[in-house]
N, C-alpha and C positions, 0 to 999 in steps of 0.2 A: 641892744634891744631887738633889732631886726634879726640878728644871728640867732638869738634865743628862740624867737618865733619860728624860724626855719627849722631848727633842731626839733622842736616840738611837732611841727608838721610832718617832718620826715619820720619820726617815731610813730606817729599816728598812722601813717601810710603803711609802715612795716607791720604794725599790729593788725591792721585791716587785712593785709595780704595773708598773714598767718591764719586769721579767722576763716578766710575764704578757702585756704588749703585744707583746714580741718573739716569744713563743710563738704568739700569735694570728696575727701576720703570717706566721710560718713555716708555720702550718697552712694559711693562705689561699693561699700560694704553692704548697705541695704539692698542694692541692686543685685549683688552677688548672691545674697541669701534668697532673694525672690527668684532669681534665675535657676537656683538649685531646688526648685519645687517647694519653697516655703519651709526650708529646714529650720527646726527650732534653734533659736540662738541660745546657747547654753554656756554657763560658766561652771565647770566641774573640775574638781581636783582629780587628776588622772592617777589616783592611787588604786590599789586593789586590796580589799579587805581579806587578806590571806590568813589562814590558820597555819601557824608555824609548827606543824607536826607532820610526820610522815604518815602516809596512808597505805596500809597493807591489808590484804584480805586476812581475816581471822579464821583460823582453822576449826574443825569440828573434832570431837572425840569419837572414838570407835563405838558402834552400837553394841548392844548386848541382847541375849535371849536367855530365857530360863524355861525349863521343862520339868514337869512332874508327871511320870507315867500314871495312867489310870490304875487304881488298885485292882488286884486280881484276888477273887474270893473263891475258895474251894469248899463246897458244901455238899455232903452226901455223894462225894465222888465226882460232882459236876464243877467245872471251872466257869466262872462268870466274871466278866469285866464290866465294871460300873461305867455308866455313861457320864460325860461331862455335864456339869451344871449349865443351865442356860441363862442368858442375860435377862434381867428383869424388864427389858424393853428396848426398843430400837428407835432410831431417828432416821428418817429418809434423808438421803444425801442432798445437801443444798445445791441447787443447780443454777443459781444466779451468778452474776459477774463478780469478780474480785475487785481489788483496788485498781484505780486507774489514775492517770494524770499525764503531765508532759505537754508538749506543744504539737500543733498540727503540722502536717507535712507540706512543704513547699509554699509558694506564693508570697514569700517575704518581700515587701517593697524595697526598692533601692535605698540604700543608706540606713536601713533599719535592720533589726535582728529577730523580731517576732511578728506574727500575724495578729495574735490575740493580745488583749490588754491585761488579762489576769489569768492565774491558774491556782489550783488548790492542791496542796501536798500534805500527806500525813506527817505527823511529828516524828515518825520513825524514819523519815527520809526514804519513802518507798520508791523514789526515783531521783536521779541526779537532774539538776536544772540545766537544760540545754538550750542553745539558741535554735532558731528555726531550722528544720530539717532541710537538707539540700545545700546549706551553706558550707563552704570549705575554703581552706587557704586563707583564713582570716588573720593569721599571725597572733601575736600576743594581744591579750585583751585584759582590761581591768574589770573587776566584779565588785560591786558595792551594795551594801544593805543599809537602808535608811533606819531600820529599827533593829538594833543589835541585841535586843532582849528577845527577839523572835529568831532571827538568823544572825548569828554572831559574825559570820564571815564565810569564807570558802576555802577548802583545801585547794592547793594549786595543781589539782589533777582531778581525775574522775575514777569511779569504780569500774575499772576495765573488766574485772571478772564478772560484772553484771552486763557487760556489752556496751558501756558508755565510752564515747570518744573524748579523750582529754583535750583534743583540739577545739571542741565545740561545747563541752559540758564541764560542769564543776559539781563536786560533792558538797552540799551545803552543811554547815555546822548549825543544826537546829537546836535551839536551847529553850524554846517556849512556844506556846500557841499565840495566834494573833495574826496581824497583817503587817507586811513590810513592803517597801518598794525597792525592787532590784534595778540598779543601773549598770549597764554593761556597754562597753565601747572598745573599739580597736584603737591602739595607740597611734596609728597613722591617720586617724580621724575619718576613715572611709565609712564606718558604720557605728551607730550609737542608738540606744533604745532603752526604754524603761518598761517594767512589767510588775504588776501588783501580785504578790504571792501571799496567799492565806494559808496558814498552817493550822491543822485541826488534829485532835487526838484520834488515835486509831480505834476502830470499833472492835474491841477485844473479843466479845462473844461471837460476833459475826465472823471474824477471821478464823476462829477455831473451826466453825462449820465449813468455811471455805477450804480449809486444809483437807478436811474429809472429802469434799467434792473433788478436789484436785488429785488426791490419792486414788480415788475411784476411777478417775479418768485414766490414770497411768495403769491401773489394774485392768481396765477394759481393753487398753491397747495390747496388753499381754495376754488377753483371753481369759482373765481371771474374774471371779465374781466380786461384786461390790461388798465393801465392809459396811457394817451398821455402826451407828454411834454407840459407843460403849458406855452404858450408864454405871456399870459395876465399878469401873476404875476411873470415872470422870473426876471425882474429887482427888484421887491420887495423882492424876496427870497435872492438875492445877498445883498441887503441893510440890511435885517434882520441878515444875517450871519455876516456882518461887524459890526452891532450894538451890537452884543453879546460881542464884545471885551470891551465895556464900560458898558454894562448892560446885564448881563446874566439873562434875565427875559423875560416874554411875554409882559412886559411893556417897551415901547421904551424909549430911553434916554431923549426924550422931555416930558415924562410923559404920552403920549397917548397910546392907545391900539395897540397891534400887528396888528390887522385887518385893521388899517388905512393905512398900507403899500400898500394894494391892496384891496380897499373897495368892498364889494358886490354890484353889480349893482342894480339899482332901480327895475329892473325886478325880483329880488329875486335870491336866491342861498345859498350856504353854503361853508364855508372855514374852514380849520384846519391847525394847525402849530405844527410841532415837532422840537425841538431844541436839540443840543448836542454840548458840548465843553468839551472834557475830554481826558485822556490818554487811553480811551477805544475806541476812535473814530478816528483812525489813518489811515483808508483806507475805501473805499466803503463797503467792506465786514464787517469790524468791526463795523462801525456806524450802518448799517442796522441790524446786529445781536444784537447790543445793544438796538435798538428801539424794535425789535421783542421780546426781552427778558423782555420787560415791557408791562404789559397788557394794560395800558392806551395808550401808544404810538402805540402799535400793533393795537389798535382799529381804529386809524386814517388810518394806512396803509391798513387795511382790510375793511374799510368802503365801502359798495357797492354803496353808492350814489356819491362818488367822481369820477370825470372823468379825471382830469388833475393834474399833479404834476410838480411843479417847485422846483429846488434844488439850494441852495446857499452854497458855500464853500469858506472859507478864511483860509489861512495858514500864520501865523506870528510867526516865531521861537523865537522872542524876547518878545512875549506877555505871559500872565499868563497861558492860556490853550493851546496855539499854534494852535490847530485845532478848527474851528468853522463851524458848519453845521446847515442848516435850511431846512425843508421841508414845502412847502406851497401847501396844497391840496385845490382844488376848484371844483365846478360844472360849472364854467364859464371860 
């Protein structure tokens, strides 16, 4: 009987010592967290919501121009050249700002990745999501989206052709509008943060006018006059952008030439077309930069003979290229 009591007492003492040890470890963890500036205690699966696809820049097709000389009439021995028809109206170039987004420069607190708590991005993914500027040497990071009906995941790289650093940025796979919480952390545990991302639809009509404004900025740099908004071929530009979804070509889906969308008048004139449907054409700034980066497309933008520009833009998140742009330059 005495031996049994002793064994029970010894077991009780051992259990008590284990409880004390657990309590001490708990206090040490709590103290460590507090000593590190109140770091959020987190339980997170260090996975990365990667999109298992390669990411390459999508190319453009060559631009085209069409020209019809002014008709020459001989009457009573006199030669007369008819003047071009004039546009039915013009639109003053929009001078406001274009799309914007991203994160602020510098000032990221220790252990974190962003200064701000939230950002807004267009559904076209007009910019890659990057951690705070000035951070470098972070190593491998995991990127997670809480609402995969808005951002399904991230390509394991960035759009370098748009200037983004794959060491600190990721190209998001945006599949819808709404809000999601992005969680990013380094696998070594040195930095961890969350940011709320709201995805909104692009302002289609505004972006068309922004393209005109950006084109005129480039023409001004080259000492050329500004183009006016072309009302004559405005509908045609929209049709051509729509047609790119089924035929990414200067040949229309019915097999006819692009120039049949807005024919040159019998009085003569000239027209040109630039097209773009790619992951480099996700905002007015990026599409104009893409065209300006091509000598052939730039030639249309800086052609001193053109007077009017109509812009078409279609966004369809469920299509192959998602963004479809057309520029229709004319002298009429």
